[in-house]
C-alpha positions in Angstrom: 0.0 0.0 0.0 2.8 2.4 0.8 4.7 1.7 -2.4 1.6 2.4 -4.4 1.5 6.0 -3.0 5.1 6.9 -3.3 5.6 7.6 -7.0 3.2 10.7 -6.9 3.6 11.4 -3.2 7.3 12.1 -3.5 6.6 15.0 -5.7 4.1 16.6 -3.2 6.1 16.3 0.0 8.9 18.8 0.4 11.8 19.5 2.8 11.9 22.8 4.6 15.0 24.3 6.1 15.7 27.6 8.0 18.7 28.7 10.1 16.8 27.5 13.2 15.1 24.2 12.2 14.2 21.7 9.5 10.8 20.3 8.8 8.4 19.1 6.1 5.7 20.6 4.0 3.3 19.4 1.3 2.1 20.9 -2.0 -1.6 21.7 -2.4 -1.4 22.1 -6.1 -5.1 22.9 -6.5 -4.6 25.9 -4.2 -1.1 26.8 -5.6 0.6 26.8 -2.2 2.8 24.7 0.2 1.4 24.0 3.6 3.5 23.4 6.7 3.5 24.1 10.5 3.9 27.7 11.7 6.6 26.6 14.2 8.7 25.2 11.4 9.0 28.6 9.6 8.6 30.9 12.6 10.8 34.1 12.6 11.6 33.7 8.9 10.5 35.8 5.9 11.8 33.2 3.5 12.7 29.6 3.9 14.6 27.0 1.8 12.5 24.3 0.2 13.5 21.2 -1.8 11.6 18.5 -3.5 11.3 16.2 -6.5 9.2 18.8 -8.3 11.8 21.6 -8.0 15.5 22.2 -7.1 16.5 23.6 -3.7 15.6 27.3 -3.5 14.1 30.0 -1.3 10.5 30.8 -1.2 8.3 33.4 0.6 6.3 32.8 3.8 2.8 34.0 2.9 0.7 33.2 5.9 1.3 32.4 9.6 -1.3 31.2 12.0 -0.2 30.4 15.6 -3.6 29.2 16.7 -3.7 26.3 14.2 0.1 26.1 13.9 -0.2 26.4 10.2 1.8 28.3 7.6 1.5 28.8 3.9 4.4 29.2 1.6 4.6 30.4 -2.0 4.7 27.5 -4.5 7.5 28.0 -7.1 7.0 26.9 -10.7 7.5 23.2 -11.1 7.6 22.9 -14.8 5.6 19.7 -14.6 2.0 18.8 -13.8 1.4 17.6 -10.2 -1.3 15.3 -9.0 -3.6 17.2 -6.6 -3.6 16.0 -3.0 -7.2 15.1 -2.3 -9.1 15.9 1.0 -10.3 12.9 3.0 -13.9 12.0 2.2 -14.7 11.6 5.9 -13.3 12.1 9.3 -11.0 9.5 10.8 -12.2 7.0 13.4 -10.2 5.4 16.2 -8.6 2.2 14.7 -8.2 3.6 11.2 -4.9 2.9 9.6 -2.9 6.0 8.5 0.3 6.9 6.7 2.6 9.7 8.2 4.9 11.3 5.6 7.9 13.5 6.2 11.6 14.1 6.2 12.9 13.0 9.7 16.1 14.7 10.7 16.2 16.3 7.2 16.7 12.8 5.5 14.9 11.6 2.4 11.1 11.1 2.5 10.0 8.4 4.9 6.5 7.0 5.1 5.4 5.2 8.3 2.3 3.3 9.0 0.1 3.5 12.2 -3.3 3.6 13.7 -5.5 6.4 14.9 -5.8 5.9 18.7 -8.0 9.0 19.4 -9.9 11.6 17.4 -10.4 13.9 20.3 -7.0 14.9 21.7 -7.7 18.3 23.1 -5.2 21.1 23.0 -6.6 24.5 23.8 -9.9 24.8 21.9 -8.9 22.5 19.1 -9.3 18.7 18.8 -6.5 16.7 17.2 -6.0 13.2 15.9 -3.7 11.0 18.0 -1.9 8.2 16.2 1.0 5.9 16.6 2.8 6.2 13.2 6.5 6.8 14.0 7.4 10.5 13.9 10.8 12.1 14.5 12.2 15.7 14.5 11.8 17.0 11.0 8.4 15.3 10.4 6.6 18.4 11.6 4.4 19.8 8.8 4.2 16.6 6.9 0.8 15.1 5.7 -1.1 12.4 7.5 -2.9 10.3 4.9 -5.5 7.6 4.9 -4.9 4.4 2.9 -6.6 6.0 -0.1 -3.8 8.5 -0.2 -6.2 11.3 0.9 -5.2 14.1 3.3 -6.4 13.4 6.8 -4.3 16.0 8.6 -1.0 17.6 9.2 1.5 16.1 11.7 2.1 18.9 14.2 4.1 17.4 17.0 5.0 14.2 18.9 4.5 13.7 22.6 7.9 13.9 24.4 8.7 10.7 26.3 5.8 8.9 24.6 6.1 5.7 22.5 5.1 6.8 19.0 2.4 9.3 20.1 1.9 11.7 17.2 -0.6 14.5 17.1 -2.1 15.8 13.8 -4.4 18.7 13.1 -7.5 17.3 11.2 -8.0 18.1 7.5 -11.2 20.1 8.1 -9.2 22.7 10.1 -6.6 23.0 7.4 -9.3 23.4 4.7 -11.0 26.1 6.7 -7.8 28.1 6.9 -7.0 27.6 3.2 -10.4 28.7 2.2 -10.1 31.9 4.2 -6.6 32.7 2.8 -7.7 32.0 -0.8 -9.3 35.5 -1.1 -6.0 37.1 0.1 -3.4 35.0 -1.9 -0.7 35.8 -2.7 -0.6 38.7 -0.2 1.0 38.2 3.2 -1.2 37.8 6.3 -1.2 36.6 9.9 -3.9 35.7 12.4 -4.2 37.9 15.4 -3.4 35.9 18.4 -6.0 37.7 20.5 -9.2 38.2 18.4 -8.2 35.7 15.7 -8.9 38.1 12.8 -6.9 37.6 9.6 -4.7 40.6 9.1 -3.1 41.5 5.8 0.4 42.8 5.9 0.1 46.4 4.8 2.8 49.0 4.1 3.4 50.6 6.5 2.9 47.7 8.8 0.3 48.1 11.5 1.8 47.2 14.9 -1.5 46.7 16.5 -4.6 44.8 15.5 -7.2 47.3 14.2 -10.0 45.1 15.6 -8.9 44.4 19.2 -5.7 46.5 19.7 -3.5 43.6 20.5 0.2 43.7 19.4 0.6 41.9 16.1 3.7 39.9 15.1 3.9 40.2 11.3 5.9 38.0 9.0 8.0 41.1 7.9 8.9 41.6 11.6 11.3 38.7 11.5 14.9 39.8 11.9 17.4 38.7 9.3 19.5 35.8 10.6 23.1 37.0 11.3 25.6 34.3 12.2 28.5 35.1 14.6 31.6 33.4 15.9 32.6 30.0 14.3 29.3 29.7 12.3 30.1 33.1 10.7 33.6 31.9 9.8 32.1 28.7 8.3 29.6 30.7 6.2 32.4 33.1 5.1 34.4 30.1 3.9 31.4 28.7 2.0 30.8 32.1 0.4 34.4 32.4 -0.8 34.1 28.9 -2.2 31.1 30.1 -4.3 28.2 28.6 -2.4 25.0 30.5 -1.4 25.0 30.1 2.4 21.3 30.9 2.7 20.5 27.9 0.5 23.0 25.7 2.4 21.6 26.3 5.9 19.9 23.3 7.4 19.0 24.3 10.9 21.2 25.4 13.8 25.0 25.1 13.0 24.3 22.8 10.0 24.9 23.2 6.3 24.5 21.0 3.3 26.5 21.6 0.1 25.7 20.1 -3.3 28.6 19.7 -5.7 28.3 17.5 -8.7 26.9 14.1 -7.6 28.0 14.7 -4.0 26.2 16.1 -0.9 28.4 17.2 1.9 27.1 17.9 5.4 28.9 20.3 7.7 28.0 20.4 11.4 29.5 22.5 14.1 29.2 20.9 17.5 29.7 23.9 19.8 30.0 22.0 23.2 33.0 19.9 21.9 34.3 22.6 19.6 34.5 20.2 16.6 33.5 21.0 13.0 32.6 17.8 11.2 32.3 17.7 7.4 31.2 14.4 5.9 29.5 12.9 2.9 27.7 9.6 2.4 29.2 8.4 -0.9 27.5 5.1 -1.7 26.4 1.7 -0.4 28.8 -1.2 -0.1 28.7 -3.6 -3.1 26.9 -6.9 -2.7 30.0 -8.9 -3.4 33.8 -8.6 -3.9 34.0 -6.4 -0.8 37.7 -7.3 -0.2 38.8 -5.1 -3.1 36.9 -2.1 -2.0 38.1 -2.4 1.6 41.7 -2.6 0.4 41.2 0.5 -1.8 39.6 2.5 1.0 42.4 1.6 3.5 45.1 2.7 0.9 43.2 6.0 0.4 43.1 6.6 4.1 46.9 6.2 4.2 47.5 8.7 1.4 44.8 11.3 2.0 45.8 13.4 4.9 43.0 15.2 6.7 40.3 13.0 5.3 39.1 9.6 6.4 36.9 6.9 4.8 34.7 5.0 7.2 31.6 2.8 7.2 28.3 3.8 8.7 26.1 0.6 8.5 26.6 -0.2 4.8 27.2 3.4 3.8 30.7 4.5 2.7 31.4 7.9 4.3 34.2 10.3 3.8 34.9 12.9 6.5 37.1 15.6 7.9 37.4 16.9 11.5 38.5 20.4 12.6 38.9 21.7 16.1 37.5 25.2 16.4 40.6 26.5 18.3 42.7 25.5 15.2 40.1 26.8 12.7 42.2 29.3 10.8 40.3 30.7 7.9 42.5 29.5 5.0 43.1 26.1 6.6 39.3 25.6 7.1 38.7 26.7 3.5 41.3 24.3 2.1 39.9 21.3 4.1 36.3 21.9 3.3 37.1 22.5 -0.4 39.2 19.4 -0.5 36.5 17.2 1.1 33.8 18.6 -1.3 35.8 17.8 -4.4 36.9 14.4 -3.0 33.3 13.4 -2.3 32.3 14.3 -5.9 35.3 12.3 -7.2 35.2 9.2 -5.0 31.5 8.3 -5.3 32.0 7.8 -9.0 35.2 5.8 -8.6 33.6 3.5 -6.0 30.5 2.9 -8.1 32.2 2.5 -11.5 35.3 0.6 -10.4 34.2 -1.4 -7.4 30.5 -2.1 -8.0 29.3 0.1 -5.0 25.6 1.0 -5.2 24.5 4.6 -5.6 22.5 6.0 -2.7 19.7 7.0 -5.0 18.9 3.3 -5.8 
């Protein structure tokens, strides 16, 4: 059942990244927008999106709604027709099977299966669906589907300390918000947190709600992210190497660089002071592994500053820098070397040693 949905579903579920977090969203092609959780895009005027329907790019936040924890993003041109995600025909019932879709930890699309355990989980004045399909950080904003592939809700959060307790806002609440916003699209707007009026973002911006007088937090009020310290040095390095740092950001102190066929992840772990740059190159071959092991060990001997290792059956190349030794030119040289090596070695390992491409 899951495999049946994936060919079209992969085009509709997108990854979302900001300097503060990563999450998931889904394309509502009939409405011409992307829907996600408000907490995923909070304090951002633009966010980075990536999916099968378009390359990684920035898009505008159009609508934020703290009450329903919903946000609407501008849908860029896809250059291809997209299947419309249909609304569920009826409300879920306890015991119904569901599919939770998302990008846990910023990884590729994952679809997990579970059961609705309650249709009346109360949070404030809203009722949510409670289900046991596995969710992880990064799943927020992903769609919850029934077995027909229809939209039942949006996965909003998981209960800390619980065993697979996921909470999803039902589809009728999402549809209600989209119907209200349809008359405003593509203008920016927010919901007043006090009187719940939908307020368009005018120029000049009104700081107070004209209906109730409450202070309003508009999308345009978000301050531009400015890195400092080691993260700023890393971003200066990436900029000098020719990469768009706003596109590379993947949450707090994380960056992802695409170069040729390689994707390199850079993480700064502030408590330990280590900067880790690594790339998953390919999967081990199914046979003749002795040859590839010998080759990797020889490369470890000759390549100073880079190390090949195995993570499960993934072949990984990595470099490690201690922040107190992070001189600008040295850091630039190490990162550039690793990026180019990742693009080189994935092809060598696949073509010469029968390793399997990660896209398989």
